[in-house]
C-alpha angles and dihedrals in degrees: 000000000000122000108250092210111084119223113257118267120231112244092189127039095245092049089067090062092045091051091049090052093047094045093050090045088051093046094247107139094172092055091049094049090049089069092060129074115249094258099031118159122231130190139172100013116145112290094271111127137341114331114251098014106110097198093053096041094048092044088053091051090046092051088066087071091214130122118267109216122200129185116191111216101177141355122201106197131190131170095268105022142026134196117208121194116203150158122231134190138181116188136161142068115318124221089267091060094250122127114252128199127171120162138159150110125287146165139215133202112216133190131196113244127219088259089059094252122128117233132186114252097176131012127188129181120185102206104209093203145326096221112113116248110251119270111250114260117266114248110229117230117261115271131198110284095030114133113269127246111305094013122111095345103085094282127126116349117257116241 
């Protein structure tokens, strides 16, 4: 059964990227796909689905059940085209219990549609790596003879 509520339409180019991120994070593939043109091109997304096929790629990302974060850094907007530069990140523990981390910069080409909404015509994400960032080192508990509070650890200056 189809959802009677239509996905939101982007009134600004950057809003389309934000709506994709929100929809995938919420598990709403239909709402994510609604932000793309029918024959949109995709490249460089994490290896989750067939390259270039938006529905399979986005379904693979959504299957991780992790939030997709996007930060728009710049939008170059013309009357018939816009280029949005962004950074994206997916991090957390996937449904299989494994830690997941994808991050990198990307860009999207967007076009205004006859109904006034902006949709993504091409979307590229250069994933800078899939290796997990290192865990922070553990801080050992204090032992006898360690400097006291404010001494030797960036505390009060010594005179």
